[in-house]
N, C-alpha and C positions, 0 to 999 in steps of 0.2 A: 528544377529537375524534371526529367522526362519520364513518364510512366508507361509502360507499354499499354496498347489498348487492346480490347479484346481480339480485334482483326487482326495485330501485328503475330500474334501467338502461334506457332507453327502446329502445336499438338492441342488435341482437344482435352479440356481440362473438366475435371468432377469436383462438385463441391462438396468434398469429405474432408472429416477432420481425422487427421492422423497426428499421432504422438512421434515427435522427432527428438532424436537426441543428438546433440552436435558437440563436437569439439572443434575450436579455432587452431589455425596454422601451428600455433605453439604446443597446441595439446594439453595446456593449463586448465584441467576443470571440465565437466562437461555440463553444457546447457540444456535445456529441454523447452522445446516450442511445440504448439499445436498448430497445426495447418488448418488453411481455411479453405483451399483448394489444392489440387495435386494432378500434374501431367507427367508423361512421360519424361517429358524435360526439364521439369522443375517443379517448384512449390511456392507458395505464399506461407510466409510462416509468421503466425501474429506474435507480437514481442513489444514491449517499451524498453528492453535493452536490445539496441541494434548495433550491428557491426557496420563496417565502412563498406561503400560500393567498390567492388572489385575483390573484396577479402575473400580468402579461401577457407572453406570449412569441411570438416566430415561429418557426412550425417548417416544415421542409422534410424531405421523404421519399420514397422510390421506391416506387411500388406494382410490383410484378414484373408484365411484361407489359402494363402500363399506362402507365408513365411518372411524371414526378415529381409531386409535390403539395406545394402550400404552403397554410398556414393559419394565421390568427390564432389564439391558443389562451389559456386563461386557466388557472391552476393551481385545481382544484375541491378537492382536498384531498392531504395529505402524510402518509406514513408515516414518521416519523423512528425510530422504535423498533420495528423489526418483530418479530413472536413467532416462534417457531420453525416452521419452513416457510414463513416470508413473506420477501418482499423488502422492502429499504427501497426507496422511490421515490414517486412522486407521480402523481396521476389528473389529467390535463389533459382541459379539455373544448375541442373545436374551437368557436371563436365565429364567424368568418369563415372561408368555404371557398367556392369558385367551384362553382357546380352542376356542371359538367361533371367536375371533379376529385372531387366527393362521389360523383358517377356512377360513375366509374371505381374509386374505392375499395369502393363497394359491389358492384359485379362481381368484383371481387377476391376480398372477402369471401364471396361466394356461392358460390366455387369449391369 
């Protein structure tokens, strides 16, 4: 399983914690995740409950001082068996997000 290295990421990431509420493609129930880092292109969601790579999900989270953001996302990679110092979780890519919401996320990340 290939995990993206920092040098392969297109966007600057901030090590910020945000609570994400997610629904999988079936829309059955809401899952809550905590992110460890976020960028305008995606996030790492800490979780022992992992979706499959390529699965789609709807995400909603609050950008402090900016308001709520909603995005359609895709699971880019999954870390099922973390090594020492790592957390189990998954990297998600924001596939669809309104321009103004992406702009508010970028403003928050640049602070």
